[in-house]
C-alpha positions in Angstrom: -0.7 2.1 -16.5 2.5 2.4 -18.6 5.4 3.7 -17.1 5.0 6.6 -20.1 1.2 7.3 -18.9 2.1 8.2 -15.4 5.1 10.4 -16.2 2.4 12.2 -19.1 0.3 12.5 -15.9 2.4 13.7 -13.5 4.7 16.1 -15.9 2.4 18.8 -15.8 4.3 21.8 -17.4 4.8 19.1 -20.4 8.8 19.9 -20.2 10.0 16.1 -20.4 11.5 16.3 -17.0 9.6 15.5 -13.6 10.6 18.0 -10.8 9.7 17.8 -7.2 6.9 20.4 -7.6 5.6 18.6 -10.9 5.2 15.6 -8.5 3.7 17.1 -5.3 1.0 19.3 -7.4 0.2 16.5 -9.8 -0.1 13.5 -7.2 -3.0 15.9 -5.3 -4.9 16.9 -8.7 -4.7 13.6 -9.5 -6.2 12.2 -6.5 -3.4 10.0 -5.4 -4.4 7.8 -2.2 -3.6 5.6 0.2 -2.9 2.6 -3.1 -0.5 5.5 -4.6 1.6 6.2 -1.2 4.6 3.7 -2.1 5.0 4.9 -5.6 4.9 8.5 -4.3 7.5 8.0 -1.9 10.0 6.3 -4.0 9.3 9.0 -7.1 9.8 12.0 -4.0 12.9 10.5 -3.2 14.1 10.1 -6.4 13.2 13.7 -7.5 14.3 15.6 -4.2 17.1 17.4 -5.7 16.9 17.2 -9.5 14.2 16.7 -11.7 13.7 13.5 -13.5 14.3 12.9 -17.1 11.3 10.7 -18.9 14.3 8.0 -19.6 15.8 8.0 -16.4 12.1 7.8 -14.8 11.0 4.8 -17.1 14.1 3.0 -15.8 13.1 3.8 -12.3 9.5 2.7 -12.5 10.5 -0.2 -14.7 12.9 -1.0 -11.7 9.8 -1.1 -9.5 7.8 -3.1 -11.9 10.2 -5.9 -11.9 11.6 -5.8 -8.3 10.0 -8.2 -5.5 10.3 -5.1 -2.9 8.7 -2.6 -5.4 9.3 0.8 -4.4 11.1 0.2 -1.4 13.9 -2.4 -3.3 16.6 -1.2 -5.5 15.4 1.4 -6.8 16.1 3.5 -3.8 19.5 2.8 -4.5 18.9 5.4 -6.9 18.5 8.3 -4.9 20.2 11.6 -4.2 20.6 10.1 -0.4 22.7 7.4 -2.0 24.3 9.5 -4.1 25.7 11.8 -1.6 26.5 8.8 0.8 28.7 7.1 -2.1 30.4 10.3 -2.3 30.9 11.0 1.6 28.6 14.3 1.4 27.1 15.8 4.4 23.6 14.6 4.1 22.2 15.5 7.8 19.8 18.5 9.0 21.3 21.8 9.2 18.8 23.5 11.0 17.6 27.2 9.2 15.8 28.6 12.5 17.5 30.1 15.1 17.9 29.0 18.5 15.5 30.2 21.3 17.0 32.4 23.9 16.5 29.1 26.6 17.3 25.9 23.9 20.4 25.9 25.8 19.2 26.1 29.5 18.7 22.4 30.5 16.8 23.5 33.5 14.0 25.3 31.5 11.0 22.7 30.7 8.3 24.2 28.1 4.5 23.1 28.6 5.1 19.7 26.7 3.4 16.2 26.5 3.4 16.5 30.5 1.0 19.4 30.3 -1.0 17.7 27.3 -2.0 14.7 29.5 -2.8 17.0 32.5 -5.3 19.0 30.5 -6.7 16.1 28.4 -6.5 12.2 30.2 -7.4 11.2 32.9 -5.8 11.6 36.2 -4.1 7.9 36.3 -3.0 8.7 32.5 -1.4 11.9 33.8 -0.1 10.4 36.9 1.4 7.2 34.8 3.4 9.1 32.5 5.1 11.5 35.1 6.0 8.6 37.2 7.5 7.4 34.3 9.6 10.8 33.1 10.9 10.6 37.1 12.3 7.3 36.7 14.3 8.7 33.2 17.1 10.7 34.0 18.1 13.3 32.1 21.1 12.5 29.5 23.9 15.1 28.8 25.0 14.7 25.1 28.2 16.2 23.5 26.7 17.5 20.2 30.0 16.3 18.3 30.2 13.1 19.8 26.2 12.3 18.8 23.7 11.9 16.0 20.0 12.9 16.0 17.3 10.5 14.3 13.9 11.8 13.8 11.1 9.3 13.1 8.3 10.4 10.9 7.6 13.9 11.9 5.2 14.4 9.1 1.5 16.5 9.2 0.1 12.8 8.5 0.1 12.9 12.5 -1.2 16.3 13.3 -3.6 17.1 10.7 -3.4 14.8 7.9 -4.7 11.3 7.4 -3.4 9.5 10.2 -4.8 11.9 12.2 -8.4 11.6 10.6 -8.3 8.0 11.2 -9.3 8.6 14.8 -12.7 10.9 13.7 -13.3 14.3 13.2 -12.9 18.0 15.1 -12.0 17.7 18.8 -12.1 14.0 19.1 -9.4 13.4 16.9 -7.7 16.6 17.7 -7.4 15.4 21.2 -5.6 12.2 20.5 -2.5 13.8 18.7 -1.9 16.5 21.0 1.0 14.6 22.7 2.2 14.3 19.2 2.1 17.6 18.4 3.6 18.6 21.7 6.4 15.9 20.9 7.3 17.8 17.7 8.0 20.9 19.6 10.3 18.5 21.4 11.9 17.3 18.3 12.3 21.1 17.1 14.3 21.5 19.9 16.4 18.6 18.6 16.8 19.8 15.5 17.6 23.2 16.4 20.7 21.4 18.4 22.4 21.1 14.8 23.8 24.4 14.7 26.3 22.9 17.6 27.7 20.2 15.7 25.3 17.5 15.8 24.1 15.2 13.1 20.5 15.3 12.5 18.5 12.9 9.8 14.9 12.3 9.6 12.1 9.4 8.3 9.4 9.4 6.2 6.4 7.1 6.3 4.4 6.9 3.0 1.4 8.7 3.6 -0.9 9.9 0.6 0.5 13.3 -0.9 -1.2 15.8 0.9 -0.1 13.9 4.1 3.4 13.5 3.4 5.3 16.3 4.1 6.8 17.5 7.7 4.8 18.8 10.5 4.4 22.6 10.6 7.1 22.3 13.5 9.7 20.6 11.7 8.7 22.4 8.3 9.7 25.8 9.5 13.6 24.4 10.5 14.3 22.0 7.7 14.7 22.5 3.9 12.5 21.3 1.4 14.9 19.2 -0.3 16.2 17.6 2.9 17.7 14.5 2.3 15.6 11.4 4.5 15.4 7.8 4.9 12.1 6.0 3.5 10.6 3.9 6.3 7.6 1.9 4.9 7.2 -0.3 8.3 7.9 0.5 12.1 11.5 -0.4 11.6 14.1 2.3 10.1 16.5 -0.8 9.1 14.1 -1.6 6.7 14.1 -1.4 3.8 17.9 -2.5 3.4 18.3 -0.3 0.4 17.0 3.4 2.6 20.3 4.2 3.2 20.6 4.3 7.0 23.1 1.5 8.2 25.2 3.3 5.6 24.4 6.5 7.5 25.5 4.7 10.6 28.6 3.8 9.6 29.7 7.1 8.6 28.7 8.0 12.1 31.0 5.3 13.7 33.5 6.3 11.7 33.7 10.0 13.1 33.4 9.3 16.3 29.7 9.5 16.7 28.3 6.5 18.9 25.3 8.3 20.4 22.3 8.3 18.4 19.3 10.1 20.1 15.7 9.3 19.0 12.7 11.5 19.3 9.5 11.3 16.9 6.4 9.4 16.8 5.0 6.9 17.5 6.6 6.0 21.2 4.9 3.0 21.6 5.1 1.8 17.6 7.6 3.1 15.0 10.1 4.5 17.8 9.9 1.5 20.2 10.9 -0.9 17.2 13.3 1.2 15.5 15.2 2.4 18.8 15.4 -1.6 20.1 16.1 -3.2 16.6 19.0 -0.7 16.1 20.1 -1.0 19.6 20.2 -4.5 18.8 22.1 -5.0 15.6 24.3 -2.1 16.1 24.9 -1.8 19.9 27.5 -4.5 19.4 29.6 -2.1 17.1 29.6 0.4 19.8 26.4 2.5 18.9 24.1 3.4 21.7 20.6 4.5 21.2 19.2 7.4 23.6 15.3 8.1 23.3 14.6 11.8 24.4 10.6 11.3 26.2 10.5 15.1 25.9 10.6 15.0 21.7 8.7 11.5 21.5 4.8 11.1 21.3 1.9 8.9 21.1 -2.0 9.1 20.9 -3.7 10.2 24.0 -5.3 6.7 24.8 -2.1 5.1 24.6 -0.9 6.7 27.8 -3.7 4.9 29.9 -3.2 1.8 31.9 -4.5 -1.2 30.2 -4.7 -4.8 31.2 -3.4 -6.2 28.1 -0.2 -4.8 29.2 -0.5 -5.9 33.1 -1.8 -2.5 33.9 0.7 -0.4 32.8 0.1 2.0 29.4 1.0 1.1 26.2 3.8 4.0 26.4 5.2 2.3 29.5 5.5 -1.0 28.3 7.3 0.4 25.4 10.0 2.1 27.2 10.1 -1.3 29.5 10.7 -3.0 26.2 13.3 -0.3 25.3 15.2 -0.3 28.4 15.3 -4.0 28.4 17.1 -4.4 25.1 19.7 -1.8 25.9 18.0 1.4 25.0 18.8 4.8 27.1 15.7 6.5 27.8 15.8 9.8 29.0 13.1 12.3 30.3 15.1 14.9 28.2 18.5 15.5 26.4 20.7 18.3 27.4 23.1 19.2 24.3 26.7 20.9 24.8 
């Protein structure tokens, strides 16, 4: 299919410009699924702030076809995110949700991941996670000296394609319960943006109906919020996604702490935190992972012979700590 054919299918109102609404509506109507996820992710990032005229669309699609990295190569340099970074504009989340009365009280603990494990998991899984949390002290964070990165807080993990990979109904609901609790913790982090913290998010390519933010995040984040495209486990790839440029700006501003949350703790969050600490730690960046805002599927909290009797989550935390990542039970912001 040619770029012209793709544009004609997506430009549902026939006005010669592909808006974000056009793209989202048409992709669902056309039944775009996993094979279309990379193209959808690239087009979403390109059309996030302004419609794409046919000429620009043709240029971008041709660039994707010619680039060995396809949708995750040079084409991402044409997104509104990169334009804002070049201009030195603020790109971070400015939470549109009001802070709750107890958000600033560090001693308040909402029902979270621990509660989900106590209710749904075998006792050994819950006990192991409780012991892990007790090992990790609370981290005191000064908002104006820090930034936060929420990894993939998308509906796919809580009511979309990724969740459905674990089956139907109650079985799938059980597996994603800790991630739902973690996304509530991510919402708490994002509400800290009102204290002056810089906040950004990543998105993983999923089919259109699973691409949007999880409900807990969507109520706080504007629909056209800029984000980093993250097709794999690490936010450092692709190199064109803007993450490194963002960190450059953070360090120039004196923000030397990067707090991470999101999902999954034993996969994308583990890899991203470890690789960012190893590559950018020598420049003065300290990565902190907030366990109260970091989740994995339920079975990842169960002890396993594969990890020497530890759970996958415990093994991931051990790897993070060994790499110099600071793992905190919870972050308290001021």
